[in-house]
N, C-alpha and C positions, 0 to 999 in steps of 0.2 A: 503493499497499499504505499503510495507516494501522498505526503503531505501537499493539500493544494494550497496555494498562495492565499494571503487575506483578500487580497483582489482580483477581480478577472480582467483581464487584458485581452479584449478579443481580436487585436491584430495578430500577434503574437501564435494565440492557438491557431486562427484560420489559415495561416500560409503554412504551417507546419502540418495541419490535418489534410489539407486539400491535396497537399503535394505527398503525402502518405497515402491517400486514397488512391491519385491517378498512379502514382508508380507500382502500385501492387493490381493493379486492374479490377480494383473494387467497386467499380461502377457499373463494371458487366463479369461477375463472376460466371465459372463455367458451369452449366445447368442444363446441360443438352436433353435431359430428360425434362425436364418442368415446366410447367405447363407456362407459354408467353405472354407477355404484356409489351404492348408496343406504343412509343407514342415518338412523331417525330415533331422537330422543333423548326419551327416557323424559321427558313432561314434567314438572318439579319444581312444586312446589304455589306458585301466586303469593306463597303469603304466607312462602313457605319462605326459609331461608339455608344456604349451602351447609355441608355436614356431609362426615365423611369418607366415608358411602358415595358419596355425587355425587361426590367425588376421584376413587375407583375404578372406578366404573362410566364417568364420563366421561374418565376418563383412557384408558381402554381404547377404546372409540369413537374418541377423536381418534388415537389410534393406528394404528387400522386407517383412518381416512378421511385421514389425512395421508399414509401411504403408498400408497395407491389415487389420490390425487392424482398425487404424484410418480411411477407408474406410466402417467399418462398418461389415467386415466379422466376422463370428467365426474361428478365427486364430490360428491354432495349430502349434506350433514347436514341433517337438518331440525331443525330447532330452535325451542321456545315453550312457555309457562306453561301449566299444568292452575288453572280458577277456582276447586278447590277446595272445594267448596260449604259443607260444616260449617265447614271451619278456617278460612275467609275470615270467613264472618257470625261466628265466634266473635271474630277479633279485632277487627271493627266494632263488634260490640256491648260488648265489653270498654272501648271507647272512649267510646259511650255511657254507661255505668257509670259512666266516670270524670266523666263529665258531669251523673251522676243522672238520665240519661233512659233511657228501653226505645225499642225499636224500634217498639213500635204505637203510641209517641208523634209517629212520623216519618211513619208510614202505609208500606205498599209500598212504592210508588212512590220516595217519600223516602229510604227506608231503600236502594232498591237504586242510587239518588242517590249517597248519601254511602258506598257500598261502591265504585263508581266513582271517583268521587275518592279512599277510599284507596288505589285500584290505581293511578292515575297519579302520586299523591305517594309510594308505599311498594313497590308490588308490583315493581319492577324490580331487588331486591336481589341475588335470585340469580343474576340474569342478567349483574350486572354482575361477581360473585364469578367466576362461571365463564370469564368474559375471565382474569381472575386467572392460572385453573388453566393456559389458555393454550387452550380448546374454540376451534379454527377450525372454527365453525357457518356455515351461510349464514345471517347477522342480517338481512341485505337482506329477505328473505322470514319473517322470524320469525311464529308465529301463537300465538293463545290461544285456548283453546277457547269463549270468549265473545265472539271478535270476530265482527260480521256473518255470514261467507262461513263460518266454523264453523257458527257455529248454526243457518244455514239448511238446513248438511246434516246437523246433530242432528234437526228438525224433520222433514227429508222423511225420514230413517230410521223415525223413529217412525210416520209416518204411512206409511210402507209395510208396516211389520212389523203393524200393526192391519189392515192391507186382506188381507193375506197370513197373519190370523186367526192368528198369533205372539204378536199381544200383547193382552191384554185385561184387565178389568178384574176384581177379585173380592173375597172377603171371606175372608183367612185369618190365622192367628196371623203376626206377625212381632217380630221383637226390637225393642223399642222403648225406647228413650234419653228417660228421664222429663225429664233436665237441658236437653235441647235439641229435645226434643216431636218427633223424627221418628221412621221407620223405620230402621234400620241393618242391614247384611248381615251373615250369618255371620262373615263372613272380616273385620268391625269388632270382634266381641265378642271378648275377652281373657277367659278361663276360670281364676281363681286360689283357692287352698285358702285357704277362712276359717274361723276358730272361728266354729260354730252350734250350734244344739240342736236336737233330735228330738224335738218333740211326739206324744204318742200319746194319741189321742181316743176317746172313748165315744161312740158314735152309738146312741141310743135306735131299736128296730123300732117300728113304726107302731100295730101291731098289740097294744104293751105284753107280747110273750112273750120281751122279751130285748135284748139290742145286741149292735152288730158293732163291733170295735177296729179303729182306721186310725191311719196314721203320717204327720205332715209335717215339712217343713222351713221351710213356711211355711203358720203356721195362721189368718192372716190371707185367703187364699185360700178359707177353708169357707164361705166368706157367697157365694162362686160356685159352689158344690158343686153337681153334676147328678145325679151316680149315685155308687155304690159298686162296684167291681168285684171278683170274684175267681174264680181260674182254673177251666176249667170241670171239670177233673179233681179239685179240692180237694174230698173226700167231707166233709168238716168242713162245708162250707156248702149242700152239696147243699140241703136244706131251707128256707135263707135265701133261693137265687134266686126273683127274683120279687115277694119280700116290698119294703117298702118301708120309710126312715127316716125321722125328723122330725129334722132338722137343728136342732144347739142353736142360739139365739141369733136366726135367721131363723124356725125353724118349718117350710122348707118339707121338702117331702115328695119323697125322690126312691128311684129303684128302686134294688136289688142287681141286679148283672147278672155275664153271664160274661164274661171277655175273656183269651186268653194273655198281656196285659201284666202282669197282677198274679201274683208270684210264688210258689209255696205255702212255699218256703224263706227268705222274706225277712221278716222280722217278723210280723204276724199272719195274712200271707198275702191280707190285703182292704189295697185302697188307694181312696183317695177319688178320685173323677174331678172336674177343674174344667178341662173343655174349652176356655174362654175364656182360660185364663192356663196353659198348660202343654200343652208340643208333643208329649209323649208321650199327653197326656190329650184332647189336641185329635183323635188319630188313633184313641184308643180312641172317642169323642162318636161320629164322621163311622160308624165301624162299626155302634157301637147305632142309628144311626138319625138322630142330631141333625142338621140344618141348621147351617151357619155363622151364618145370620141369628137362628137361635133360639137359640145359645149365649149365656150370661149374663156381661155384663162388669160388675166393679165395681170398675174402676179411671178415672180419668179421663187426659188427654194429660200431667198434671203428676205423675201418680203417686201420688194423693188416691183416699181411697173415693166412690164416685159408686153413686147408685141403681142396682140391677138392674132387669131390662125388668119383673118381677113387684112390684117396689115392697117388698120382705120386709126389707133390710137395716135394722136402727134408726136411726133420726133421730140418736140422737145419736153413731153412728160414720161419717156423710157430713161429708166435707172435709177429714177427718184425715189426714194423710201417711201411707204404707205399714206406715213402721216404727211410727212411733205410734201406728195402728190394728193392729201386731200385739200387742203390747203392752196393747192396750185389751183386744183378744180373749182373750190367752191369760187376763187376769184375770177376764171376763166367763164363759168354759168353766170355769176353777176352782171359781168362783162358786156354779157349778150343779150342781158334780160331776162333770161330764163330761171333766176333762180327769186321766186315767190318774197319766203320769209324764212326766218330762223329761229327755233324754239329752244329754250335751254330746257333740259329733260335728264333726268336719271337715269343713266344706260345700263342692263344689266350685260357685263362682258366678257367674256370667258378669257383666264389667263392662264397659262401652263404652270401647274403646280411646283415643278423645279427651276425652268427656265426666270418664271413670273413676267412674262413677255406676252402682250395680247396674243392670243391664237387665230391663226384665219383657218377657213373651212377652204379646203384647196381642194383641187382637181386633179387627180396621180392616179399612178397603175400599182395596185399594194397585193398580197396574199390575203386572202381571209378565208377563214373556217369558217364552215356551215354548223354552227354548234347546237342546232334546235332538235336534233334527233337525240343527243347525249344531254343536252338540259330536259328533254322528256323523262327519260330513263333516271337523271339525277332525282327529278321531282316523283317518279313513282317508288324510287327506293326508301324516300323519306314518307311518303303515305304511307308504303308497307310497313314503317318502323324499321327497316335494315339499318338506317343512318336516323339517330335521334338528334334531336337541336335541343340545346340548353343554353340558357332557358326557352322554354317552348315560345314566350313571344315574339320570338326571331324569324319564326317558321313562314307566317305572313309575307316578312320582307321576301326571304329567300324563295317561296313560290311566285311572287310577283315579278322578280326580277327574271327567273326563268322563264317564266310564262313568255314574256315580252321580250326574253330576247331575240338580239339582231344578229348577224354574221361577224365573229372578229378579226377584226384586221389584226395580223400578227406579224408583219411585216414592218423593220425601224431603218432608217436611214443613216447608220451609226458603222462605225467599224469595229467597235468593243460587242462581242456578244457570237451567238453561235450563226456563222455565216449559211444561208439557205443554200440547201444544196439540188439547186436547180441550173442550169447551162442553156444558154440560146446562141441558134445558128443565124449567121446573116440575116435570114429570113425573116427571124423573130418567132421560128418555134421554139418551143421548150422542151428540154431532157431535163426531169426529175427523177435523180437516183443517189444510192448513198455513197458514191464514191464516182469520180473523175472517168475512171476505166469504163466503170459502167453505162456512165452518163453517154460517154465516146462509141461504147460498142451498138448502143441505141440508134444514136445519131448517123452510125456508119464511118467505118475508118476516112481517116483523109478531113472528114469535115472540122471546120474549123469553130471552136466553142469558146465562149466566155461566161462565166461563174455569175450570176445573180450580185449583183454588189449589194445588197441589204443583207440585215442580219435579222432574226427573231427578236420580237415582245419577249420581255425578260419574263415574263409572267406566262408565256408558252413552255419555256424549260422549268421553271420552276411548278408548275401544274403536272410536273410528273415526279413528285419530291416521293411521295410514299412510296411509292414503287421501283424507281430509277435507283433512288438510294440503296436496295435492296440488291443489288445487281441486275435487274431486267435488264436487257432481255433475255441473259442467261438465267436459267432456271435454277439459282441460288440457292444453298440451305435456308440461308437468313429469308431469301422470297418468300419460300413454302411456307416458314416458320412464322412471318412475322408481318404478312400480308391477308388480310387487310389488317392494318392497326386497329390499335383496342378505341383512341380518343385522339381527338385536335384540340388542344387550346390555343385559341386562337382571339383578335381582338375582331370586334364586329367591323372595324373600317376597314379589314382586307376582304369583308366576306365573297365581294365580290371578284375581285382584282384575284383572288387564289384560292379559297376554299371551295366556291361554285365549280372552278374551272378544274383543280383537282379531283371532285367529285365526277365529274364530266369525262375527263380523260382515263381515270380510275376504272370508270364501268365500261370505255370503249375498249380499254386495251387489256385489263385483268376481267374482265366481264365480274365485276364485283365492287363493293363500295371502297374506299381508301380508305375509312375508318366506322367504326359504328357509332361514335357519338361526337358530336361537333358542340366544345361548350366557346359560348361567345363571353368576352367579359369586356367591361366598361372601359372609359376613358379613366386616366389620372389628371385629375384637376388639381388645382390650387385649393387653400383651405376655405377660401371663399364661393368657392365653386368654378373659379374662370375658367378658362382653359388655357393650359400653360401655353405661351410663344415667346419666343426671345425679346421679339419690340416690345410685348408688355415688361418685359423683365423678371415674370413670376415663374421659371422655370426652375427645375428641381434636379440638381446632378446626384442620380443616386450614389455614385463613387464618394462623393462627398460626403452623404449620409451614412455609408459604412466606416468610413475615416472615423466619424465623427462618433458612432453609436455599435459600430458592426455589422455584419453582415444578418448574423441572426432575429435584430431586433429589426432590421430592414423588411426583412425577410417572414417576418410572426405581423409586422403591420400591414403587409399586403395582402397575406391570408385573411385578417381579422377585417379587415375594411372592404373585402372584394363579397358585395353580397349582388345575386343574381340579377342582372338586367338594369344596374344602378351604375354610375361613375362613382369614382372615388373621391372623395375631397381630404388631401393629404396635406394634414397635419402637422409639423416636427414633432412638437409636443407628445402625440402616438408615437413616432418613433423613441422618443427621448422615455416614453413610460416603460416600453417593452424593451429596452436596454436594462431598466430598473427590472424589471420580469425576469431578467436572465442573473442578475446581481443578487435577485432575492432564490432562485434559483441555488445558485452558487453556496452562497449562505446556509440555505438549508443542507448543503452536501458538506459543507464545512463542520455544522453542527453535528450534524449523525458522524462524521469521521471523527470527532472528539471524544463522542459518548460511545466509540467503539463498532458502531455498525460499518459493517464491510458489504462485499457484494454478495448478492442472493445467489442461492446454488439452486433454484428451482425459478420453472415459468410458472408452474402451479401455485396456486397460493396455499402458504403454510398452515396446517392447522392454527388454529387461534381458541383463546378460551374467553381472553379479557373481553370486555366490550367494545373500548374503545379500538382494541386491533381488530375484533370482527367488524367494526363499523367501518374502519378505513378500507379494509378489504371491499367490502360493501358498496363501497365509492370509487373504488379502482372498476369494479363490475360496474357500476352503472354509468362510468366514465367512459368506458369503452365501446358499452352499447350507445350512447349517443355520440362516440365520434366516428364508429364505424356507421350507423346510418346517414352521418353528414355525410361521408365518404360516398355512400352508395348513391346521397341524391346529390352529388357535386357542390353541396353547399358547404366555400371556406371560411365562411363567417361562421357557420357554426359549428365546424372541425375547432377553430381557435377557441372560441367561447366555451367550448364544452374542455378544452384543457388546461386554457388560462385557468377558467374559473376552479377546477381541482387540484392545479398545482399550487395555486397563491392562497387560493381560502381554505379547501378542505386540508390538504397536506400542512404548507405551510405557517398558515396561521392558525391553524386547527390541531392538527395529528402532532405534529412537533411541540406544538405547545402543552397540550395534554398529557405528555407523556415524557416531558422534562423530570428529571429526579427520580424516575421510575424506568428505566432501561435494564428488566429482567430477559432472561435468554429471551422466549417468545416474543417480546416487543423488538429486539433488536433483531429476530431473523424478519419478523413479520414490517418493521421500517426498513429493512433494507431491500424487502420485496417489492412493497410500494413505491419506493424512489427510484428501483430497477424498472416497474412498470411506467413510471413519470417517462423516464429519461426515453424509453422508446417509443411511447407514444408521440412524446415531443421531436423527437429525432426526424422526422420528415418538413419538421417547420423550424426547427434550430437547429442545424446539423452539428455545428461547429462545439456549441457550448456542453451539449450533451455528449458527444464523443469524448471531449477532455474528463470531463466527469465521471463517463462510465469506466474510463482508463487509470482513472485516477485511481482505482481498483486493479487488481490483480484478474485479469480476464484473459479467458481462449481463443475470444474473438476480436475484433471492433465492432462498435455498435450498429455500426452501418450495416452489417450482415447478422446481426440477433433476429429472431425472430418475433413477429408481432403477437403480441399477447396472447396469451390463450389461459385467462387464470383458472378454470375449471370449479369455478366456486359460484356463490350466490349468495347474493344480499339477505342479513340476518334481519328481519325487521324489527324484534326485540330488543338487538341493538342499537339499530338505526335511529328507533324511537326515542331510546335512552340518551342516545350520545348526541344525536340532533337537538334534543329536549335543552340538554346541560349546554350547546353551544349557543342556544337562543338566550337562555339566561345570563349567559355572560355576555352574549354583543346588546343584551337591551340594557343591563348596569352599566355597563361600558357607556354605549348611547347616554344613558341617564346623567350620568356622572360629568361626560364631556359637554350634556346641554346645558345643564343647571350649574355649571364649575362647583361640585363638590370637589374638595381636596381627596388624590387619593391616596393620603396617609390616613385618611377615615375610615375606619370598619364600618360597616352599616349592619345593621340587623334587619333580615328579610323577616317579613311579618306576612305569613300567607294568609290569605283572609278567606275563612270558611273553616280555614284547618285540613285542606284538602290532604288526604295522606300522599298521595302519591306523589306530590312535588316535596312537601316537608323531606318524604323517604329519599327523593333523588338527592335533596340538597344534604344532608345528613351522608347519603352515600360518598357523596364528592365534595366533602368537607374541606379536604385537603388542598384540590384543583380551586375549589372557590375563593377560597382563600387567600390563594397565591395570584389567582389569574384576575378576580372580580374586586379583592378586598371584602370577602362580607365574614360575617359571624355565622354564630349558631341561629339556625331558621326556628321561630316560634310559630302559634297557630294564632288567629286573631279572628274577633267574632265583625268587626268593625276596623274601617281605618284610621289608624291614630292621627292626632292632630300633625300638622305642619308637616308631613309626606308627602313623599313623591312615589307614583305606584306606572310598575310596568306589567304588561300582559304578557304573558309565558302560557302557552297550550289550552288558552281559554280562563287560566288560574290568575284572579288578581292578588300582585304581590306588591305591597306598601314597606316605604325606608322612610323610620323617622330623620329629618335630615334638619332639625334644630339646633343639634349641637355641632356641627358642621357647617350651616353655611347661614348665612345672614336670611331669612326666608322673605323677612318685608322687601328688602332690598333688591335681593333677585327676582322677585315679582315685579317690582317695579322697570328694571335693567330690562326683563323678557318684553313687557307690555311695551315699553318704547322702543324695542327693536321689532317687535312683530308690526305696531304701526308705521315704524319708518318704511318697512320693507312693504306693507300693504297699500301704502301712498303713492310709491315708486311703481308697483304691479299695477296699479290701477291709472296712473299716468300713463304709462307703456301702451295697456288696454284700450286707452283714449284715445292715443296716437295710430295705432295699429287701426282702429274703427272707421280711421278719415280715411277717404278715398285719395281726398289731396297727397295725402302722405303715400299712400300703398302703391297709388299708380303712378305717381312723379318722381318720388325718391328712386336711388340707384337699387337695384336689388337686393343687393350686400347689405346696402344700411335698410331697408326692409326685415332682410335675415337677421341681420343683429341685431335690430330690435325685438323680434318675435323670441329670439336666444335670449335676451336680457329677461324679458317679461315672465318667459315659461322658469327661467333661476330664480327671480326674484317670489313668484308664486309660490315656487317650491321652496325657498327659504321663508314665506309667513307660513307657509302650512307649519313647516317643521319646528319653526318657534312658538306658533299656537300650540302646538302640542303638548312641547316642552312645558309652556304655561299652563297648560290643564294638566299637566301631571303635578303642579303642585295645590290642584283643586280651589 
């Protein structure tokens, strides 16, 4: 037995134990015949560093994997990183900028080589940080979405989908990011309300008979207008339909058409149609008979004005940035008298979530995956119960997205990523194959081929994570044992980016769902409930919290505050509180050690005769039942609540106090066993302090490999009733002493009103304990409450304590009455404020929330003080 230091130092303990676990392969012990249990970690970006969302997500996963490991399962937690196409390319291009270079200076091969160099030097930061959190992943089989095996899986999936007719090339409008010069998905577009203008334009009819008015928030797009649309039932324009207008600036003749997209109630009722630069207009254009290849394009990849296919855009506009072109077009319209008026408007504007620039709808050739059949299978699997979504409230969102799903644009115009395995000949024919040699064989010997320049969307590859990380397409041992995975823990913010796409690809290529349970957690917000952002200055660095309070404290905070379907309001005081919890556990271990309590030699509960020992055994049994139920229901807050209240309350506050000075052999055995059960049950949440305390005793194995509790005992109702009654009596007396300022040196004589035999016997049986823990003298039976007494109620029995010799009763009554009045006055003032709509509707939400919290606090204080006053009669 090694003597524990007086204080718990998390940093020294964490570094030592994590290294020991990893070096000895304890995160995935060899259990070839055991029942498998599998979790795949959402792969963090290789560019990333640990943020508070990662801390939550990975803590929850680690809690589950550690518990299943202790239950003897072949527990596999797959770990790896995502190559993060755009994000990684951004990082390396910034480095090149600092060197006054561009990626084009290096060429594609040189640039990709530079990215790999960066990955080797700096790409492992987040995995090192995950270790600090205590993540017990299978690091020996760490994966990367660009490693050779995974890349081969990505290529095979692309080729197979193409063979099945689900993946094809098409010209369509995409969300185009002019900064990165690539298509991005709808999910990567952030819409913001920004100040803008509404320009009203007059388009003259080609026959000179008049004009038609339209309005736009993007006047530069009129350079590529192809029609004006009016509603088919709008009587105002019946005679206009079929005529042509001559566009200002370009002179292009375009038709006036009918389409229900034009709303007669909005503006003039006529809308300009630019199918190459607006998603709604694209659909109108298709209905009007324009083929995508015929739609006009007036921008290049950098968002500069380019010549349209009909050559009608004036030369002096070519090459202008889109926003400079907007100013120039407005000037030209104003000069020729076709600008009618300008209104100030707030405009919903799309921005790239990474680049921060305005996104352009842009007509271009891309690769598309027809996901509708796979989406239907994912919905069917969820409805049949093959996939269980927790909390169930997210199912509606899941179904809604899958039901309305559109073809997925999977190509990106980047250099870093999985290059698309497609080759073109000089005639533009496409040959899709896993290798160049296979493509050449298909095209014919001597046919010159060039490979598609594009790469695949990062989410295309990560959608294969649950099976490609296990060795697919090879039928590996791990793949056969660990697919489907058991549970996926994910933030709801990647429900569509990743979760749904994994479900679709798993069903497409494995014929089974990728995981049986999908658990969606909320966001971590600041203490006021505000979303964290660097601009607000309210972000929380999890590594800073670990440095200050230890990883165990942060982990327990994450678990305790994770309530299904709710965001977490992270207050540093909670982390500090759970650091104190670790200290409480440490001090309890030192107390037991000083009293000769060593390691338990039994998984089952020891034999016990003393009520206090039978009581704590029953408390362990009850706590384990609550804990297991919470695990079954994935109620992390319930798990934390059960083990916290048992450890701090039942064991440290009461059992340890009740057995002081009474360490016979039975009590030593029971105390050792109960404390071991705490360490085992608490280990998934606080692995470092529990492992350190476990190994302070001589043990045959590390706690990480210990068996999950199996007490083989039942709670004893008689002992539970007796000890819980004793605990209630002591707690009530202590509360009374505190509320009424009764000195702890004053011995109080309990007067059992009505002479209740059971209570008199209970007090007599525990005479020494009550004297030590509550400073009570021998009990007496009483028919009535003595004058100047305070009263408590325990198990329905009234007990009075004469206080005349201990305190100045009248002075104490006056103090309490004054405190009650002050608390009630403040409570009522806050209630009046909260009842005023001028305050609740106009004040900042955090101010209203604080007022409500203050009101509840004052109301509780007033209630407590009034109860104390009433104790004095």
